[in-house]
N, C-alpha and C positions, 0 to 999 in steps of 0.2 A: 806119945802123940806130940806133934808140933804145937807150940803155943806162941802167942804174940811176942813174948819176951825173947824166945829163941829166934824167931824171925827177925826181930829188930836187932838183936845182937849180930846175926849173920850179916844183915844189911850194913850195920855200923862198921864191922870188920872189912867188908868189901869196899866201903866208901873210904876208909882210912888207907887201905892198901893200893887203891887205884890212884892214878895221877890226879893232880889238882884239876878242878873243873869237870871231873867225871860225874856221871849220874848213875845211880843204881835203881833199876826198876824191878819190882817183884811182879811176876805175871803167872799165869796158869791157875791151877785150882786154888792156891793160897790167896791170890788176888781176888778171885771170884767168890771167896768164902765157901768153897766146896771141899775143904780138906777132909781126907779120910785118914785112917791110921796107916794106910799104904802110900800116902802121897809123898812126893818129893817137893822141893822148892825149886822154882825156876827164876833165875835172875838174868836180866840183860844189863850189862855194864857198858855205858856209852862213854867212850874216852875221846878227848879232842883229836888225838892221832894214835894209831896203833900199827906197828910194823908187822907183827905176826899175831893175829887174833887167837890162833890155837894155843900158842905158847903162853900168851897172856891169860887165857882162860885157865890153863893148868896152874899158873902161878897164883892167880886169885883163888882158885878152888882150894889150894893148899892152906890159905889163911883161915879156912873153915875147918881144918883138919881135926881139931880136938872137940868140935861140936858134934853131938850125936844127931846127925841128920843126913839125909840124901839130898843132894843139890846139883843142879845143872847151872853152870855159869857161862853164859854166852857173852862174848865181847865183840863190840862193833865200834868203828870210828864214827864221829859225827857225820862225816861225809857219806859213809855207807848207810847210815840211818836216814839221811835226807834222800838218798836214792831209793830206798825201799819202804819208807813210812806210809806211802799211799798205795802200795801194791797189795791189794787184797789177797789173802792166802799166804803172804810171806810171814815169817816168824816175827820180823821187826814190826810189821803192821799190827799183828795180833798182840804183841807185847805192849805196844804203845796204846792200843785201843782198850785193852782190858786191865792193864797193869797200873800199879801205883808206885810213885817214886818214894824211896825210903830216905829219910833224913840221915845226914852224916852224924 
């Protein structure tokens, strides 16, 4: 089962691998305190700029490779987050509403 130490380690690794001034947000069941043994971790990484979010997501997911966990890493630029943060039903709105920022 996932524990706080593993979640914090994943957040630390993502923060270190992301460009400077990026933010790592944990959202989903882990942020809501509803983890089960089948839960995965959901991270939103907000970067100042990102050319290809899909490739950056894959790159960041790889830094978690040796941790025993299932995780989704969603990457968005600050500009994209500003566009979608107030759109109810969007992933970005949900992540910001329920999520918590992890310290580097």
